[in-house]
BAFI-3210 file (N, C-alpha, C; in Angstrom, 3 decimals, decimal comma, padded with zeros to 6 digits):
// residues 117
n [1|2|3|4|5|6|7|8|9|10|11|12|13|14|15|16|17|18|19|20|21|22|23|24|25|26|27|28|29|30|31|32|33|34|35|36|37|38|39|40|41|42|43|44|45|46|47|48|49|50|51|52|53|54|55|56|57|58|59|60|61|62|63|64|65|66|67|68|69|70|71|72|73|74|75|76|77|78|79|80|81|82|83|84|85|86|87|88|89|90|91|92|93|94|95|96|97|98|99|100|101|102|103|104|105|106|107|108|109|110|111|112|113|114|115|116|117]
n.u [000,839|002,115|002,530|004,219|006,657|007,752|007,974|005,789|002,253|-000,187|-003,485|-004,755|-003,315|-003,903|-006,710|-006,944|-005,582|-007,267|-009,548|-008,650|-007,972|-010,365|-012,125|-011,247|-011,534|-009,697|-007,561|-008,188|-007,023|-004,462|-004,436|-006,800|-007,497|-005,395|-005,812|-008,473|-008,142|-006,637|-008,504|-010,504|-009,191|-008,963|-011,679|-012,508|-012,690|-012,379|-010,687|-011,344|-011,377|-013,678|-016,426|-018,843|-022,283|-022,376|-019,680|-019,632|-021,608|-020,399|-018,172|-019,366|-020,718|-018,615|-017,304|-019,261|-021,703|-023,988|-027,379|-028,679|-030,749|-030,571|-027,963|-028,108|-029,846|-028,274|-026,069|-027,277|-028,045|-025,533|-024,407|-023,963|-024,031|-025,619|-024,623|-024,417|-022,172|-019,635|-017,312|-013,874|-014,005|-016,680|-016,681|-014,811|-016,257|-018,376|-017,097|-015,975|-018,374|-019,411|-017,529|-017,174|-019,578|-022,620|-025,184|-028,038|-029,570|-027,961|-026,980|-024,555|-024,351|-025,315|-023,521|-022,535|-024,748|-028,206|-029,009|-030,393|-033,081]
n.v [-001,197|001,136|003,505|005,624|004,978|005,895|004,566|004,627|004,404|006,328|007,806|008,181|006,377|003,984|003,834|003,769|001,383|-000,475|-000,173|-001,168|-003,905|-004,811|-004,662|-006,323|-009,525|-011,433|-010,918|-011,918|-014,518|-013,780|-011,400|-011,249|-013,781|-014,735|-013,103|-013,696|-016,435|-016,126|-014,767|-016,744|-018,697|-017,384|-017,117|-019,747|-021,098|-023,515|-024,885|-026,842|-026,727|-025,773|-023,489|-022,977|-022,185|-020,814|-019,832|-018,217|-016,292|-015,249|-014,018|-012,047|-010,551|-009,332|-007,913|-006,516|-006,233|-007,694|-008,477|-011,508|-013,063|-012,078|-012,896|-015,725|-016,306|-015,518|-017,162|-019,707|-019,480|-019,292|-021,777|-023,870|-026,711|-027,613|-028,616|-027,516|-026,179|-023,901|-024,617|-023,994|-023,548|-022,788|-020,427|-018,947|-018,704|-017,142|-014,725|-014,052|-013,679|-011,563|-009,397|-009,319|-010,099|-009,587|-010,035|-008,948|-010,280|-012,094|-014,117|-013,448|-010,700|-009,721|-010,072|-008,337|-007,527|-006,710|-005,062|-001,942|-000,517]
n.w [000,019|000,387|-001,626|-002,397|-001,411|001,031|003,348|004,958|005,456|004,355|004,947|002,437|000,798|002,097|001,807|-001,002|-001,415|-000,146|-001,705|-004,135|-003,558|-002,551|-004,691|-006,687|-007,275|-007,837|-006,273|-003,853|-002,819|-002,266|-000,727|000,977|001,925|003,693|005,935|006,509|007,258|009,595|011,150|011,250|012,730|015,221|015,921|016,142|018,843|020,282|018,747|016,842|014,156|013,045|013,057|015,421|016,236|018,644|018,899|016,595|017,247|019,510|018,307|016,649|018,578|019,874|017,693|016,207|017,485|016,776|016,962|018,625|017,399|014,723|014,141|014,487|012,349|010,133|010,460|010,119|007,370|006,147|006,729|004,637|004,223|006,271|008,594|011,121|011,781|010,604|008,226|007,173|004,323|003,933|005,392|004,027|001,644|002,455|003,080|000,605|-000,810|000,612|000,178|-002,616|-003,999|-005,846|-005,334|-003,980|-002,132|-000,843|001,874|003,160|003,088|005,382|007,380|009,323|010,645|010,078|007,066|006,972|005,214]
ca.u [-000,055|002,978|002,755|005,251|007,885|008,306|007,992|004,500|000,968|-001,116|-004,915|-005,025|-002,708|-004,703|-008,029|-006,783|-005,209|-008,483|-010,379|-008,054|-008,056|-011,838|-012,823|-010,610|-011,607|-008,377|-006,585|-008,609|-006,118|-003,195|-004,669|-007,809|-007,498|-004,562|-006,474|-009,609|-007,674|-006,269|-009,823|-011,148|-008,523|-009,345|-013,003|-012,590|-012,159|-012,082|-009,657|-011,763|-011,405|-015,023|-017,042|-020,216|-023,073|-021,917|-018,412|-019,984|-022,255|-019,377|-017,328|-020,123|-020,943|-017,291|-016,887|-020,239|-022,852|-025,203|-028,352|-028,656|-031,642|-030,008|-026,716|-028,484|-030,392|-027,137|-025,333|-028,021|-027,927|-024,188|-024,115|-024,495|-024,271|-026,514|-023,856|-024,404|-020,905|-018,977|-015,930|-013,094|-014,467|-017,976|-016,329|-014,271|-017,348|-019,126|-016,345|-015,959|-019,643|-019,575|-016,769|-017,233|-020,779|-023,615|-026,571|-028,579|-030,182|-027,082|-026,867|-023,350|-024,500|-025,733|-022,415|-022,299|-026,077|-029,165|-028,887|-031,662|-033,342]
ca.v [000,023|002,340|003,873|006,640|004,385|006,592|003,705|004,889|004,227|007,370|007,557|008,026|005,089|002,836|003,874|003,321|-000,076|-001,279|-000,129|-002,061|-005,233|-005,156|-004,624|-007,224|-010,872|-012,201|-010,578|-012,563|-015,406|-013,202|-010,315|-011,372|-015,135|-014,932|-012,428|-014,480|-017,553|-015,739|-014,470|-018,023|-019,351|-016,681|-017,416|-021,218|-021,076|-024,823|-025,408|-028,095|-026,528|-025,402|-022,421|-023,333|-020,957|-020,008|-019,087|-017,234|-015,279|-014,506|-013,116|-010,816|-009,751|-008,611|-007,172|-005,699|-006,153|-008,138|-009,173|-012,917|-013,574|-011,773|-013,710|-017,044|-016,411|-015,381|-018,398|-020,797|-019,306|-019,562|-023,206|-024,483|-028,170|-027,909|-029,377|-026,945|-025,476|-023,388|-024,999|-022,966|-023,260|-021,990|-019,101|-018,181|-018,435|-016,042|-013,436|-013,719|-013,166|-010,238|-008,427|-009,269|-010,521|-008,571|-010,554|-008,161|-011,262|-013,065|-014,107|-012,832|-009,336|-009,349|-010,529|-007,369|-007,082|-006,435|-003,688|-001,248|000,258]
ca.w [-000,003|000,415|-003,052|-002,637|-000,948|002,143|004,554|005,733|004,726|004,882|004,751|001,000|000,301|002,661|001,184|-002,327|-001,358|000,134|-002,902|-005,177|-003,114|-002,391|-005,994|-007,554|-006,670|-008,120|-005,170|-002,563|-002,307|-001,771|000,161|001,929|002,417|004,887|007,096|006,845|007,937|010,952|011,845|011,463|013,851|016,399|016,284|016,367|020,198|020,745|017,846|016,125|012,708|012,640|013,913|015,726|016,340|019,817|018,525|015,678|018,047|020,324|017,347|016,176|019,752|020,051|016,552|015,645|018,321|016,027|017,834|018,544|016,404|013,453|013,974|014,209|010,958|009,163|010,603|009,461|005,951|005,735|006,927|003,416|004,278|007,343|009,654|012,409|011,898|009,344|008,043|006,570|003,050|004,079|005,955|002,879|000,639|003,014|002,918|-000,788|-001,182|001,282|-000,408|-004,086|-004,540|-006,293|-005,129|-002,779|-001,184|-000,384|003,323|003,692|003,123|006,783|008,335|010,433|011,070|009,039|006,405|007,076|004,083]
c.u [000,816|003,380|003,869|006,569|008,564|008,268|006,755|003,380|000,078|-002,634|-005,273|-004,551|-003,573|-006,097|-007,959|-006,414|-006,396|-009,369|-009,914|-008,266|-009,497|-012,699|-012,237|-010,595|-010,385|-007,422|-006,934|-007,589|-004,853|-003,400|-005,701|-007,802|-006,637|-005,170|-007,698|-009,192|-007,276|-007,543|-010,510|-010,522|-008,834|-010,718|-013,227|-011,942|-011,718|-011,008|-010,050|-011,773|-012,743|-015,476|-018,486|-020,994|-022,709|-020,620|-018,746|-020,653|-021,305|-018,480|-018,070|-020,564|-019,747|-017,131|-018,009|-021,557|-024,129|-026,082|-028,382|-029,491|-031,128|-028,792|-027,075|-029,048|-029,166|-026,327|-026,028|-027,956|-026,574|-023,750|-024,686|-024,814|-025,177|-025,927|-023,945|-023,073|-020,535|-017,589|-015,152|-013,578|-015,765|-017,664|-015,713|-015,299|-018,101|-018,448|-016,210|-017,318|-019,909|-018,831|-016,957|-018,591|-021,644|-024,956|-027,080|-029,192|-029,265|-026,999|-025,694|-023,400|-024,878|-024,752|-022,339|-023,672|-026,939|-028,916|-030,273|-031,851|-033,688]
c.v [001,259|002,721|004,765|006,186|005,157|005,815|003,826|004,634|005,302|006,950|007,335|006,745|003,923|002,776|003,260|001,782|-000,886|-001,311|-001,086|-003,546|-005,679|-005,048|-005,657|-008,641|-011,668|-011,949|-011,250|-013,557|-014,862|-012,114|-010,511|-012,691|-015,294|-014,262|-013,195|-015,798|-017,284|-015,460|-015,778|-018,706|-018,673|-017,030|-018,877|-021,468|-022,446|-025,533|-026,683|-027,938|-026,107|-024,300|-022,842|-022,048|-020,145|-019,146|-017,979|-016,012|-014,470|-013,547|-011,871|-010,000|-008,802|-007,616|-006,100|-005,590|-006,578|-008,880|-010,652|-013,513|-013,339|-012,741|-015,149|-017,286|-016,378|-016,713|-019,600|-020,679|-019,632|-020,990|-023,938|-025,968|-028,543|-028,698|-028,805|-026,178|-024,937|-023,956|-023,853|-022,571|-022,428|-020,549|-018,296|-017,768|-017,198|-014,711|-013,060|-013,129|-011,746|-009,189|-008,255|-009,585|-009,319|-009,039|-009,796|-009,019|-012,218|-012,978|-013,358|-011,318|-008,820|-009,842|-009,579|-006,785|-006,787|-005,079|-003,096|-000,423|001,718]
c.w [000,005|-000,989|-003,285|-002,008|000,198|003,418|005,418|004,807|005,227|004,546|003,304|000,430|000,810|001,966|-000,289|-002,433|-001,098|-001,054|-003,978|-004,766|-003,070|-003,642|-007,049|-006,950|-006,872|-007,048|-003,911|-002,001|-001,653|-000,711|001,232|002,638|003,706|006,100|007,500|007,604|009,454|011,797|012,166|012,711|015,110|016,912|016,632|017,783|020,665|019,886|017,103|014,611|012,141|013,580|014,103|015,967|017,565|019,584|017,563|016,318|018,853|019,492|017,045|017,383|020,019|018,919|016,204|016,392|017,622|016,960|017,599|017,572|014,971|013,175|013,721|012,873|009,889|009,253|009,848|007,905|005,378|005,827|005,783|003,496|005,413|008,469|011,103|012,722|010,516|009,320|007,355|005,179|003,073|004,512|004,815|001,839|001,141|002,807|001,495|-001,292|-000,598|000,516|-001,926|-004,711|-004,992|-006,178|-003,863|-001,793|-000,611|001,201|003,856|003,714|004,582|007,763|009,558|010,904|009,770|008,404|006,375|005,774|004,382]
res [m|d|q|d|g|d|g|k|v|d|l|r|e|m|t|e|g|f|k|r|v|l|t|e|p|a|l|y|p|e|q|i|e|p|v|t|n|c|f|f|d|l|v|d|l|n|g|d|g|k|i|d|q|a|e|f|q|q|m|f|d|a|v|a|g|v|p|g|e|d|c|a|a|v|f|a|a|l|d|g|d|g|s|g|t|l|d|r|a|e|f|h|q|a|l|t|e|f|f|y|g|n|n|p|n|a|p|a|n|h|l|f|g|k|v|a|a]
***
């Protein structure tokens, strides 16, 4: 992100860097996936390689204060295989959908709470 090579990232450089990364899906594996993996590992409190609904709720209580009923609905929608947990692939799918998707009805649009019209 340090576009001028001064060893610092100012607000303009950071904003432009995020715009570039978050509008180009091809950059997900290099730029977003490593961060998503770290976040997944932090949320997976029991270290079983999956995020259950309680872990998911705890994450969103801490990050965004999403109400329990909203969080439960989003979790259920993201749990594509109905296993009661999100594996790493489902989590990556949700983040990909959130950042790059264009479906206004996609469940991942509500990761940080319901979007009010």
